PyMOL Python script that loads the backbone (N, CA, C, O; Angstrom):
from pymol import cmd

cmd.read_pdbstr("""\
ATOM      1  N   UNK A   1      43.079  32.872  26.811  1.00  0.00           N
ATOM      2  CA  UNK A   1      43.043  31.845  28.103  1.00  0.00           C
ATOM      3  C   UNK A   1      41.004  32.014  28.513  1.00  0.00           C
ATOM      4  O   UNK A   1      40.266  31.119  28.925  1.00  0.00           O
ATOM      5  N   UNK A   2      40.669  33.371  28.214  1.00  0.00           N
ATOM      6  CA  UNK A   2      39.509  33.661  28.466  1.00  0.00           C
ATOM      7  C   UNK A   2      38.026  32.827  27.659  1.00  0.00           C
ATOM      8  O   UNK A   2      36.834  32.639  27.902  1.00  0.00           O
ATOM      9  N   UNK A   3      39.117  32.497  26.505  1.00  0.00           N
ATOM     10  CA  UNK A   3      37.901  31.810  25.325  1.00  0.00           C
ATOM     11  C   UNK A   3      37.979  30.192  25.748  1.00  0.00           C
ATOM     12  O   UNK A   3      37.244  29.271  25.389  1.00  0.00           O
ATOM     13  N   UNK A   4      39.076  30.181  26.596  1.00  0.00           N
ATOM     14  CA  UNK A   4      39.039  28.130  26.867  1.00  0.00           C
ATOM     15  C   UNK A   4      38.045  27.950  28.031  1.00  0.00           C
ATOM     16  O   UNK A   4      37.342  26.964  28.251  1.00  0.00           O
ATOM     17  N   UNK A   5      38.138  29.276  28.842  1.00  0.00           N
ATOM     18  CA  UNK A   5      37.063  29.158  30.226  1.00  0.00           C
ATOM     19  C   UNK A   5      35.833  29.374  29.808  1.00  0.00           C
ATOM     20  O   UNK A   5      34.937  28.879  30.492  1.00  0.00           O
ATOM     21  N   UNK A   6      35.535  30.000  28.839  1.00  0.00           N
ATOM     22  CA  UNK A   6      34.152  30.036  28.198  1.00  0.00           C
ATOM     23  C   UNK A   6      33.766  28.616  28.179  1.00  0.00           C
ATOM     24  O   UNK A   6      32.915  28.134  28.927  1.00  0.00           O
ATOM     25  N   UNK A   7      34.501  27.904  27.198  1.00  0.00           N
ATOM     26  CA  UNK A   7      33.917  26.920  26.203  1.00  0.00           C
ATOM     27  C   UNK A   7      33.941  25.638  27.314  1.00  0.00           C
ATOM     28  O   UNK A   7      33.145  24.699  27.309  1.00  0.00           O
ATOM     29  N   UNK A   8      35.052  25.838  28.264  1.00  0.00           N
ATOM     30  CA  UNK A   8      34.501  24.856  29.647  1.00  0.00           C
ATOM     31  C   UNK A   8      33.172  24.891  30.055  1.00  0.00           C
ATOM     32  O   UNK A   8      32.331  24.008  30.222  1.00  0.00           O
ATOM     33  N   UNK A   9      33.160  26.403  30.211  1.00  0.00           N
ATOM     34  CA  UNK A   9      31.930  26.827  31.254  1.00  0.00           C
ATOM     35  C   UNK A   9      30.388  26.052  30.756  1.00  0.00           C
ATOM     36  O   UNK A   9      29.536  25.466  31.424  1.00  0.00           O
ATOM     37  N   UNK A  10      30.492  26.378  29.159  1.00  0.00           N
ATOM     38  CA  UNK A  10      29.346  25.961  27.835  1.00  0.00           C
ATOM     39  C   UNK A  10      29.562  25.005  28.126  1.00  0.00           C
ATOM     40  O   UNK A  10      28.800  24.880  29.085  1.00  0.00           O
ATOM     41  N   UNK A  11      30.311  23.700  27.995  1.00  0.00           N
ATOM     42  CA  UNK A  11      30.157  22.070  27.839  1.00  0.00           C
ATOM     43  C   UNK A  11      30.107  21.776  28.997  1.00  0.00           C
ATOM     44  O   UNK A  11      30.475  20.617  29.192  1.00  0.00           O
ATOM     45  N   UNK A  12      29.670  22.573  30.291  1.00  0.00           N
ATOM     46  CA  UNK A  12      29.064  22.115  31.785  1.00  0.00           C
ATOM     47  C   UNK A  12      27.184  22.565  31.740  1.00  0.00           C
ATOM     48  O   UNK A  12      26.226  22.334  32.477  1.00  0.00           O
ATOM     49  N   UNK A  13      27.413  23.359  30.344  1.00  0.00           N
ATOM     50  CA  UNK A  13      25.318  23.699  30.556  1.00  0.00           C
ATOM     51  C   UNK A  13      24.652  22.460  29.730  1.00  0.00           C
ATOM     52  O   UNK A  13      25.109  21.615  28.960  1.00  0.00           O
ATOM     53  N   UNK A  14      23.603  22.694  30.150  1.00  0.00           N
ATOM     54  CA  UNK A  14      22.509  21.679  29.436  1.00  0.00           C
ATOM     55  C   UNK A  14      22.499  22.254  28.014  1.00  0.00           C
ATOM     56  O   UNK A  14      23.094  23.300  27.754  1.00  0.00           O
ATOM     57  N   UNK A  15      21.790  21.531  27.068  1.00  0.00           N
ATOM     58  CA  UNK A  15      21.503  22.124  25.519  1.00  0.00           C
ATOM     59  C   UNK A  15      20.273  23.353  25.646  1.00  0.00           C
ATOM     60  O   UNK A  15      20.027  24.262  24.854  1.00  0.00           O
ATOM     61  N   UNK A  16      19.762  23.089  26.653  1.00  0.00           N
ATOM     62  CA  UNK A  16      18.622  24.184  27.125  1.00  0.00           C
ATOM     63  C   UNK A  16      19.334  25.321  27.586  1.00  0.00           C
ATOM     64  O   UNK A  16      18.812  26.413  27.360  1.00  0.00           O
ATOM     65  N   UNK A  17      20.498  25.291  28.230  1.00  0.00           N
ATOM     66  CA  UNK A  17      20.879  26.387  28.826  1.00  0.00           C
ATOM     67  C   UNK A  17      21.228  26.952  27.931  1.00  0.00           C
ATOM     68  O   UNK A  17      20.945  28.150  27.959  1.00  0.00           O
ATOM     69  N   UNK A  18      22.112  26.374  26.511  1.00  0.00           N
ATOM     70  CA  UNK A  18      23.200  27.079  25.790  1.00  0.00           C
ATOM     71  C   UNK A  18      21.920  27.900  24.913  1.00  0.00           C
ATOM     72  O   UNK A  18      21.943  29.038  24.444  1.00  0.00           O
ATOM     73  N   UNK A  19      20.729  26.800  24.882  1.00  0.00           N
ATOM     74  CA  UNK A  19      20.330  27.695  23.841  1.00  0.00           C
ATOM     75  C   UNK A  19      19.653  29.137  24.297  1.00  0.00           C
ATOM     76  O   UNK A  19      19.429  30.093  23.555  1.00  0.00           O
ATOM     77  N   UNK A  20      19.427  29.052  25.507  1.00  0.00           N
ATOM     78  CA  UNK A  20      18.569  30.232  25.930  1.00  0.00           C
ATOM     79  C   UNK A  20      19.832  31.532  26.424  1.00  0.00           C
ATOM     80  O   UNK A  20      19.671  32.688  26.817  1.00  0.00           O
ATOM     81  N   UNK A  21      21.340  30.539  26.136  1.00  0.00           N
ATOM     82  CA  UNK A  21      22.481  31.312  26.353  1.00  0.00           C
ATOM     83  C   UNK A  21      22.499  32.022  24.975  1.00  0.00           C
ATOM     84  O   UNK A  21      22.469  33.249  24.890  1.00  0.00           O
ATOM     85  N   UNK A  22      22.537  31.400  24.160  1.00  0.00           N
ATOM     86  CA  UNK A  22      22.523  31.770  22.325  1.00  0.00           C
ATOM     87  C   UNK A  22      21.355  33.348  22.226  1.00  0.00           C
ATOM     88  O   UNK A  22      21.678  34.476  21.855  1.00  0.00           O
ATOM     89  N   UNK A  23      20.021  32.872  22.694  1.00  0.00           N
ATOM     90  CA  UNK A  23      19.203  33.889  22.624  1.00  0.00           C
ATOM     91  C   UNK A  23      19.399  34.900  23.572  1.00  0.00           C
ATOM     92  O   UNK A  23      18.587  35.803  23.373  1.00  0.00           O
ATOM     93  N   UNK A  24      20.093  35.111  24.461  1.00  0.00           N
ATOM     94  CA  UNK A  24      20.678  36.218  25.136  1.00  0.00           C
ATOM     95  C   UNK A  24      21.454  37.385  24.821  1.00  0.00           C
ATOM     96  O   UNK A  24      21.274  38.586  25.024  1.00  0.00           O
ATOM     97  N   UNK A  25      22.722  36.456  24.055  1.00  0.00           N
ATOM     98  CA  UNK A  25      23.572  36.796  23.161  1.00  0.00           C
ATOM     99  C   UNK A  25      23.157  37.602  21.809  1.00  0.00           C
ATOM    100  O   UNK A  25      23.649  38.687  21.499  1.00  0.00           O
ATOM    101  N   UNK A  26      22.405  37.068  21.231  1.00  0.00           N
ATOM    102  CA  UNK A  26      21.490  38.024  20.093  1.00  0.00           C
ATOM    103  C   UNK A  26      20.552  38.559  20.396  1.00  0.00           C
ATOM    104  O   UNK A  26      19.973  39.104  19.456  1.00  0.00           O
ATOM    105  N   UNK A  27      19.948  38.695  21.684  1.00  0.00           N
ATOM    106  CA  UNK A  27      19.200  40.156  21.950  1.00  0.00           C
ATOM    107  C   UNK A  27      20.155  41.397  22.796  1.00  0.00           C
ATOM    108  O   UNK A  27      19.905  42.567  23.086  1.00  0.00           O
ATOM    109  N   UNK A  28      21.113  40.687  22.976  1.00  0.00           N
ATOM    110  CA  UNK A  28      22.186  41.550  23.879  1.00  0.00           C
ATOM    111  C   UNK A  28      23.046  42.441  22.504  1.00  0.00           C
ATOM    112  O   UNK A  28      23.358  43.627  22.605  1.00  0.00           O
ATOM    113  N   UNK A  29      23.314  41.635  21.322  1.00  0.00           N
ATOM    114  CA  UNK A  29      23.973  42.238  20.229  1.00  0.00           C
ATOM    115  C   UNK A  29      22.849  43.078  19.689  1.00  0.00           C
ATOM    116  O   UNK A  29      23.162  44.244  19.446  1.00  0.00           O
ATOM    117  N   UNK A  30      21.378  42.663  19.407  1.00  0.00           N
ATOM    118  CA  UNK A  30      20.729  43.732  18.678  1.00  0.00           C
ATOM    119  C   UNK A  30      20.156  44.667  19.553  1.00  0.00           C
ATOM    120  O   UNK A  30      19.336  45.473  19.113  1.00  0.00           O
ATOM    121  N   UNK A  31      20.637  44.664  21.293  1.00  0.00           N
ATOM    122  CA  UNK A  31      20.192  46.081  22.158  1.00  0.00           C
ATOM    123  C   UNK A  31      21.204  46.691  21.324  1.00  0.00           C
ATOM    124  O   UNK A  31      20.881  47.376  20.354  1.00  0.00           O
ATOM    125  N   UNK A  32      22.408  46.484  21.644  1.00  0.00           N
ATOM    126  CA  UNK A  32      23.613  47.136  20.852  1.00  0.00           C
ATOM    127  C   UNK A  32      23.814  48.126  19.966  1.00  0.00           C
ATOM    128  O   UNK A  32      24.285  49.261  20.043  1.00  0.00           O
ATOM    129  N   UNK A  33      23.111  47.100  18.636  1.00  0.00           N
ATOM    130  CA  UNK A  33      22.870  48.157  17.394  1.00  0.00           C
ATOM    131  C   UNK A  33      21.842  49.175  17.693  1.00  0.00           C
ATOM    132  O   UNK A  33      22.294  50.310  17.845  1.00  0.00           O
ATOM    133  N   UNK A  34      20.611  49.039  17.809  1.00  0.00           N
ATOM    134  CA  UNK A  34      19.524  49.729  18.627  1.00  0.00           C
ATOM    135  C   UNK A  34      20.402  50.744  19.236  1.00  0.00           C
ATOM    136  O   UNK A  34      20.202  51.841  18.714  1.00  0.00           O
ATOM    137  N   UNK A  35      21.394  50.769  20.249  1.00  0.00           N
ATOM    138  CA  UNK A  35      22.105  51.785  21.122  1.00  0.00           C
ATOM    139  C   UNK A  35      22.821  52.793  19.625  1.00  0.00           C
ATOM    140  O   UNK A  35      22.979  54.008  19.505  1.00  0.00           O
ATOM    141  N   UNK A  36      23.080  51.793  18.791  1.00  0.00           N
ATOM    142  CA  UNK A  36      24.135  52.135  17.889  1.00  0.00           C
ATOM    143  C   UNK A  36      23.553  52.958  16.804  1.00  0.00           C
ATOM    144  O   UNK A  36      24.360  53.753  16.323  1.00  0.00           O
ATOM    145  N   UNK A  37      22.203  52.980  16.223  1.00  0.00           N
ATOM    146  CA  UNK A  37      21.420  53.298  15.799  1.00  0.00           C
ATOM    147  C   UNK A  37      20.944  54.614  16.020  1.00  0.00           C
ATOM    148  O   UNK A  37      20.808  55.525  15.204  1.00  0.00           O
ATOM    149  N   UNK A  38      20.682  54.585  17.374  1.00  0.00           N
ATOM    150  CA  UNK A  38      20.209  55.876  18.230  1.00  0.00           C
ATOM    151  C   UNK A  38      21.094  56.952  18.277  1.00  0.00           C
ATOM    152  O   UNK A  38      20.696  58.115  18.220  1.00  0.00           O
ATOM    153  N   UNK A  39      22.088  56.690  18.362  1.00  0.00           N
ATOM    154  CA  UNK A  39      22.908  57.438  19.069  1.00  0.00           C
ATOM    155  C   UNK A  39      23.704  58.064  17.144  1.00  0.00           C
ATOM    156  O   UNK A  39      24.083  59.224  16.982  1.00  0.00           O
ATOM    157  N   UNK A  40      23.759  57.174  16.198  1.00  0.00           N
ATOM    158  CA  UNK A  40      24.425  57.788  14.857  1.00  0.00           C
ATOM    159  C   UNK A  40      22.824  58.429  14.425  1.00  0.00           C
ATOM    160  O   UNK A  40      22.996  58.950  13.323  1.00  0.00           O
ATOM    161  N   UNK A  41      21.472  58.589  14.803  1.00  0.00           N
ATOM    162  CA  UNK A  41      20.303  59.275  14.654  1.00  0.00           C
ATOM    163  C   UNK A  41      20.294  60.472  15.763  1.00  0.00           C
ATOM    164  O   UNK A  41      19.640  61.492  15.542  1.00  0.00           O
ATOM    165  N   UNK A  42      21.031  60.313  16.943  1.00  0.00           N
ATOM    166  CA  UNK A  42      21.021  61.961  17.672  1.00  0.00           C
ATOM    167  C   UNK A  42      22.324  62.882  16.885  1.00  0.00           C
ATOM    168  O   UNK A  42      22.484  64.102  16.903  1.00  0.00           O
ATOM    169  N   UNK A  43      23.033  61.990  16.314  1.00  0.00           N
ATOM    170  CA  UNK A  43      24.348  63.022  15.782  1.00  0.00           C
ATOM    171  C   UNK A  43      23.748  63.661  14.656  1.00  0.00           C
ATOM    172  O   UNK A  43      24.041  64.839  14.453  1.00  0.00           O
ATOM    173  N   UNK A  44      22.846  62.993  13.786  1.00  0.00           N
ATOM    174  CA  UNK A  44      22.139  63.178  12.792  1.00  0.00           C
ATOM    175  C   UNK A  44      21.549  64.476  13.025  1.00  0.00           C
ATOM    176  O   UNK A  44      21.935  65.590  12.668  1.00  0.00           O
ATOM    177  N   UNK A  45      20.272  64.022  13.871  1.00  0.00           N
ATOM    178  CA  UNK A  45      19.520  64.977  14.285  1.00  0.00           C
ATOM    179  C   UNK A  45      20.060  66.416  14.739  1.00  0.00           C
ATOM    180  O   UNK A  45      19.228  67.321  14.668  1.00  0.00           O
ATOM    181  N   UNK A  46      21.163  66.701  15.131  1.00  0.00           N
ATOM    182  CA  UNK A  46      22.202  67.354  15.793  1.00  0.00           C
ATOM    183  C   UNK A  46      22.505  68.524  14.779  1.00  0.00           C
ATOM    184  O   UNK A  46      22.148  69.699  14.855  1.00  0.00           O
ATOM    185  N   UNK A  47      23.273  67.882  13.793  1.00  0.00           N
ATOM    186  CA  UNK A  47      23.623  68.136  12.228  1.00  0.00           C
ATOM    187  C   UNK A  47      22.663  69.073  11.727  1.00  0.00           C
ATOM    188  O   UNK A  47      22.771  70.298  11.765  1.00  0.00           O
ATOM    189  N   UNK A  48      21.586  68.316  11.192  1.00  0.00           N
ATOM    190  CA  UNK A  48      20.526  69.082  10.766  1.00  0.00           C
ATOM    191  C   UNK A  48      19.946  70.187  11.435  1.00  0.00           C
ATOM    192  O   UNK A  48      19.363  70.993  10.709  1.00  0.00           O
ATOM    193  N   UNK A  49      19.977  70.444  12.830  1.00  0.00           N
ATOM    194  CA  UNK A  49      19.292  70.939  13.860  1.00  0.00           C
ATOM    195  C   UNK A  49      20.348  72.439  13.842  1.00  0.00           C
ATOM    196  O   UNK A  49      19.909  73.587  13.897  1.00  0.00           O
ATOM    197  N   UNK A  50      21.911  72.024  13.745  1.00  0.00           N
ATOM    198  CA  UNK A  50      22.994  72.998  13.745  1.00  0.00           C
ATOM    199  C   UNK A  50      22.516  73.834  12.138  1.00  0.00           C
ATOM    200  O   UNK A  50      22.436  75.062  12.129  1.00  0.00           O
ATOM    201  N   UNK A  51      22.327  73.298  11.293  1.00  0.00           N
ATOM    202  CA  UNK A  51      22.102  73.256   9.604  1.00  0.00           C
ATOM    203  C   UNK A  51      20.940  74.457   9.696  1.00  0.00           C
ATOM    204  O   UNK A  51      21.229  75.568   9.251  1.00  0.00           O
ATOM    205  N   UNK A  52      19.608  74.213  10.288  1.00  0.00           N
ATOM    206  CA  UNK A  52      18.823  74.817  10.724  1.00  0.00           C
ATOM    207  C   UNK A  52      18.760  76.329  11.479  1.00  0.00           C
ATOM    208  O   UNK A  52      18.073  77.320  11.233  1.00  0.00           O
ATOM    209  N   UNK A  53      19.509  76.133  12.230  1.00  0.00           N
ATOM    210  CA  UNK A  53      19.743  77.506  13.097  1.00  0.00           C
ATOM    211  C   UNK A  53      20.924  78.485  12.420  1.00  0.00           C
ATOM    212  O   UNK A  53      20.945  79.708  12.563  1.00  0.00           O
ATOM    213  N   UNK A  54      21.628  77.924  11.869  1.00  0.00           N
ATOM    214  CA  UNK A  54      22.530  79.039  11.003  1.00  0.00           C
ATOM    215  C   UNK A  54      21.347  79.538  10.176  1.00  0.00           C
ATOM    216  O   UNK A  54      21.129  80.735  10.365  1.00  0.00           O
ATOM    217  N   UNK A  55      20.594  78.990   9.381  1.00  0.00           N
ATOM    218  CA  UNK A  55      19.793  79.334   8.298  1.00  0.00           C
ATOM    219  C   UNK A  55      18.875  80.434   8.703  1.00  0.00           C
ATOM    220  O   UNK A  55      18.634  81.512   8.161  1.00  0.00           O
ATOM    221  N   UNK A  56      18.346  79.791   9.985  1.00  0.00           N
ATOM    222  CA  UNK A  56      17.580  81.212  10.647  1.00  0.00           C
ATOM    223  C   UNK A  56      18.360  82.479  10.669  1.00  0.00           C
ATOM    224  O   UNK A  56      18.417  83.510   9.998  1.00  0.00           O
ATOM    225  N   UNK A  57      19.049  81.873  11.925  1.00  0.00           N
ATOM    226  CA  UNK A  57      20.526  83.291  12.112  1.00  0.00           C
ATOM    227  C   UNK A  57      20.931  84.209  10.477  1.00  0.00           C
ATOM    228  O   UNK A  57      20.925  85.440  10.461  1.00  0.00           O
ATOM    229  N   UNK A  58      21.188  83.555   9.480  1.00  0.00           N
ATOM    230  CA  UNK A  58      20.933  84.068   8.303  1.00  0.00           C
ATOM    231  C   UNK A  58      19.927  84.992   8.275  1.00  0.00           C
ATOM    232  O   UNK A  58      20.050  86.213   8.176  1.00  0.00           O
ATOM    233  N   UNK A  59      18.920  84.343   8.368  1.00  0.00           N
ATOM    234  CA  UNK A  59      18.154  85.196   7.831  1.00  0.00           C
ATOM    235  C   UNK A  59      17.299  86.318   8.944  1.00  0.00           C
ATOM    236  O   UNK A  59      16.370  87.113   8.808  1.00  0.00           O
ATOM    237  N   UNK A  60      18.112  85.917   9.995  1.00  0.00           N
ATOM    238  CA  UNK A  60      17.840  87.125  10.825  1.00  0.00           C
ATOM    239  C   UNK A  60      18.238  88.248  11.152  1.00  0.00           C
ATOM    240  O   UNK A  60      17.855  89.232  11.786  1.00  0.00           O
ATOM    241  N   UNK A  61      19.587  87.689  10.256  1.00  0.00           N
ATOM    242  CA  UNK A  61      20.754  89.071  10.393  1.00  0.00           C
ATOM    243  C   UNK A  61      20.701  89.640   9.392  1.00  0.00           C
ATOM    244  O   UNK A  61      21.686  90.357   9.216  1.00  0.00           O
ATOM    245  N   UNK A  62      19.628  89.672   8.233  1.00  0.00           N
ATOM    246  CA  UNK A  62      19.116  90.099   7.049  1.00  0.00           C
ATOM    247  C   UNK A  62      18.378  91.059   7.581  1.00  0.00           C
ATOM    248  O   UNK A  62      18.542  92.258   7.358  1.00  0.00           O
ATOM    249  N   UNK A  63      17.129  90.341   8.653  1.00  0.00           N
ATOM    250  CA  UNK A  63      16.250  91.320   9.080  1.00  0.00           C
ATOM    251  C   UNK A  63      16.896  92.464   9.803  1.00  0.00           C
ATOM    252  O   UNK A  63      16.552  93.622   9.569  1.00  0.00           O
ATOM    253  N   UNK A  64      17.974  92.114  10.817  1.00  0.00           N
ATOM    254  CA  UNK A  64      18.595  93.017  11.758  1.00  0.00           C
ATOM    255  C   UNK A  64      18.955  94.458  10.839  1.00  0.00           C
ATOM    256  O   UNK A  64      18.653  95.634  11.040  1.00  0.00           O
ATOM    257  N   UNK A  65      19.877  93.668   9.556  1.00  0.00           N
ATOM    258  CA  UNK A  65      19.960  95.041   9.093  1.00  0.00           C
ATOM    259  C   UNK A  65      19.326  95.818   8.565  1.00  0.00           C
ATOM    260  O   UNK A  65      19.791  96.925   8.297  1.00  0.00           O
ATOM    261  N   UNK A  66      18.083  95.467   8.262  1.00  0.00           N
ATOM    262  CA  UNK A  66      16.885  96.151   7.392  1.00  0.00           C
ATOM    263  C   UNK A  66      16.448  97.096   8.635  1.00  0.00           C
ATOM    264  O   UNK A  66      16.213  98.296   8.494  1.00  0.00           O
ATOM    265  N   UNK A  67      16.354  96.295  10.071  1.00  0.00           N
ATOM    266  CA  UNK A  67      15.613  97.074  10.756  1.00  0.00           C
ATOM    267  C   UNK A  67      16.637  98.829  10.841  1.00  0.00           C
ATOM    268  O   UNK A  67      16.414  99.961  10.413  1.00  0.00           O
ATOM    269  N   UNK A  68      17.535  98.312  11.472  1.00  0.00           N
ATOM    270  CA  UNK A  68      19.076  98.867  11.372  1.00  0.00           C
ATOM    271  C   UNK A  68      18.993 100.190  10.109  1.00  0.00           C
ATOM    272  O   UNK A  68      19.255 101.329  10.495  1.00  0.00           O
ATOM    273  N   UNK A  69      18.669  99.994   8.813  1.00  0.00           N
ATOM    274  CA  UNK A  69      18.657 100.662   7.952  1.00  0.00           C
ATOM    275  C   UNK A  69      17.371 101.809   8.306  1.00  0.00           C
ATOM    276  O   UNK A  69      17.519 103.009   8.075  1.00  0.00           O
ATOM    277  N   UNK A  70      16.350 101.345   8.783  1.00  0.00           N
ATOM    278  CA  UNK A  70      14.964 101.902   8.616  1.00  0.00           C
ATOM    279  C   UNK A  70      15.250 102.707   9.771  1.00  0.00           C
ATOM    280  O   UNK A  70      14.896 103.882   9.667  1.00  0.00           O
ATOM    281  N   UNK A  71      15.916 102.299  11.070  1.00  0.00           N
ATOM    282  CA  UNK A  71      15.821 103.116  12.241  1.00  0.00           C
ATOM    283  C   UNK A  71      16.865 104.577  11.766  1.00  0.00           C
ATOM    284  O   UNK A  71      16.715 105.668  12.315  1.00  0.00           O
ATOM    285  N   UNK A  72      17.887 104.325  10.680  1.00  0.00           N
ATOM    286  CA  UNK A  72      18.571 105.582  10.495  1.00  0.00           C
ATOM    287  C   UNK A  72      18.008 106.074   9.873  1.00  0.00           C
ATOM    288  O   UNK A  72      18.306 107.267   9.923  1.00  0.00           O
ATOM    289  N   UNK A  73      17.209 105.869   9.165  1.00  0.00           N
ATOM    290  CA  UNK A  73      15.966 106.432   7.484  1.00  0.00           C
ATOM    291  C   UNK A  73      15.429 107.120   8.979  1.00  0.00           C
ATOM    292  O   UNK A  73      16.096 108.059   9.414  1.00  0.00           O
ATOM    293  N   UNK A  74      14.714 106.844   9.445  1.00  0.00           N
ATOM    294  CA  UNK A  74      13.895 107.408  10.691  1.00  0.00           C
ATOM    295  C   UNK A  74      14.778 108.761  11.326  1.00  0.00           C
ATOM    296  O   UNK A  74      14.579 109.961  11.138  1.00  0.00           O
ATOM    297  N   UNK A  75      15.785 108.096  12.115  1.00  0.00           N
ATOM    298  CA  UNK A  75      16.520 109.378  12.499  1.00  0.00           C
ATOM    299  C   UNK A  75      17.163 110.357  11.541  1.00  0.00           C
ATOM    300  O   UNK A  75      17.546 111.435  11.996  1.00  0.00           O
ATOM    301  N   UNK A  76      17.275 110.156  10.603  1.00  0.00           N
ATOM    302  CA  UNK A  76      17.316 111.208   9.424  1.00  0.00           C
ATOM    303  C   UNK A  76      16.034 111.891   9.686  1.00  0.00           C
ATOM    304  O   UNK A  76      16.208 112.895  10.377  1.00  0.00           O
ATOM    305  N   UNK A  77      14.947 111.701   9.400  1.00  0.00           N
ATOM    306  CA  UNK A  77      13.757 112.717   8.966  1.00  0.00           C
ATOM    307  C   UNK A  77      13.495 113.366  10.517  1.00  0.00           C
ATOM    308  O   UNK A  77      12.707 114.311  10.504  1.00  0.00           O
ATOM    309  N   UNK A  78      14.068 112.981  11.917  1.00  0.00           N
ATOM    310  CA  UNK A  78      13.825 113.244  12.998  1.00  0.00           C
ATOM    311  C   UNK A  78      14.575 114.699  13.138  1.00  0.00           C
ATOM    312  O   UNK A  78      14.354 115.716  13.795  1.00  0.00           O
ATOM    313  N   UNK A  79      15.873 114.164  11.905  1.00  0.00           N
ATOM    314  CA  UNK A  79      16.922 115.671  12.279  1.00  0.00           C
ATOM    315  C   UNK A  79      16.497 116.770  11.338  1.00  0.00           C
ATOM    316  O   UNK A  79      16.364 117.930  11.729  1.00  0.00           O
ATOM    317  N   UNK A  80      16.287 116.398  10.112  1.00  0.00           N
ATOM    318  CA  UNK A  80      15.770 117.078   9.376  1.00  0.00           C
ATOM    319  C   UNK A  80      14.658 118.136   9.612  1.00  0.00           C
ATOM    320  O   UNK A  80      14.494 119.246   9.105  1.00  0.00           O
ATOM    321  N   UNK A  81      13.808 117.315  10.719  1.00  0.00           N
ATOM    322  CA  UNK A  81      12.548 118.147  11.257  1.00  0.00           C
ATOM    323  C   UNK A  81      13.188 118.854  12.111  1.00  0.00           C
ATOM    324  O   UNK A  81      12.639 119.952  12.028  1.00  0.00           O
ATOM    325  N   UNK A  82      14.299 118.953  13.165  1.00  0.00           N
ATOM    326  CA  UNK A  82      14.475 119.367  14.029  1.00  0.00           C
ATOM    327  C   UNK A  82      13.607 118.756  14.985  1.00  0.00           C
ATOM    328  O   UNK A  82      13.169 119.774  15.521  1.00  0.00           O
ATOM    329  N   UNK A  83      13.242 118.130  15.372  1.00  0.00           N
ATOM    330  CA  UNK A  83      12.702 117.572  16.286  1.00  0.00           C
ATOM    331  C   UNK A  83      14.189 116.937  17.445  1.00  0.00           C
ATOM    332  O   UNK A  83      15.385 117.179  17.280  1.00  0.00           O
ATOM    333  N   UNK A  84      13.650 116.237  18.382  1.00  0.00           N
ATOM    334  CA  UNK A  84      14.367 115.985  19.833  1.00  0.00           C
ATOM    335  C   UNK A  84      15.546 114.866  19.614  1.00  0.00           C
ATOM    336  O   UNK A  84      15.651 114.610  20.813  1.00  0.00           O
ATOM    337  N   UNK A  85      16.293 114.199  19.141  1.00  0.00           N
ATOM    338  CA  UNK A  85      16.447 112.824  19.248  1.00  0.00           C
ATOM    339  C   UNK A  85      16.016 111.686  20.122  1.00  0.00           C
ATOM    340  O   UNK A  85      16.011 112.070  21.292  1.00  0.00           O
ATOM    341  N   UNK A  86      15.702 110.603  20.021  1.00  0.00           N
ATOM    342  CA  UNK A  86      15.231 109.511  20.163  1.00  0.00           C
ATOM    343  C   UNK A  86      15.706 109.002  21.212  1.00  0.00           C
ATOM    344  O   UNK A  86      16.878 109.224  20.908  1.00  0.00           O
ATOM    345  N   UNK A  87      15.794 108.425  22.353  1.00  0.00           N
ATOM    346  CA  UNK A  87      16.568 108.239  23.579  1.00  0.00           C
ATOM    347  C   UNK A  87      16.336 106.198  23.470  1.00  0.00           C
ATOM    348  O   UNK A  87      15.235 105.744  23.780  1.00  0.00           O
ATOM    349  N   UNK A  88      17.187 105.472  23.134  1.00  0.00           N
ATOM    350  CA  UNK A  88      17.153 104.042  22.919  1.00  0.00           C
ATOM    351  C   UNK A  88      16.803 103.869  24.572  1.00  0.00           C
ATOM    352  O   UNK A  88      17.044 104.645  25.497  1.00  0.00           O
ATOM    353  N   UNK A  89      15.966 102.194  24.576  1.00  0.00           N
ATOM    354  CA  UNK A  89      15.821 101.405  25.273  1.00  0.00           C
ATOM    355  C   UNK A  89      17.189 100.913  25.512  1.00  0.00           C
ATOM    356  O   UNK A  89      17.381  99.979  26.290  1.00  0.00           O
TER     357      UNK A  89
END
""", "prot")
cmd.dss("prot")
cmd.show_as("cartoon", "prot")
cmd.util.cbc("prot")
cmd.orient("prot")
């Protein structure tokens, strides 16, 4: 029924108005295509950002483990020399 109503409405329009309606429909379709592309690229960007952040996290975990190991070595020197233990902030 909707298609019949549309066809009846279009049949009452001038050729110029039908041409303008076709141009509008084309512009609407292109706008929706660009919205879809934009959303697709946002998702891709988010996926790549997540991968980047995971990579940084792995690197920082390695740096943190190294810092912990170094701290234990320094604590060992303090204990060996009989110095008072450091208080952590």
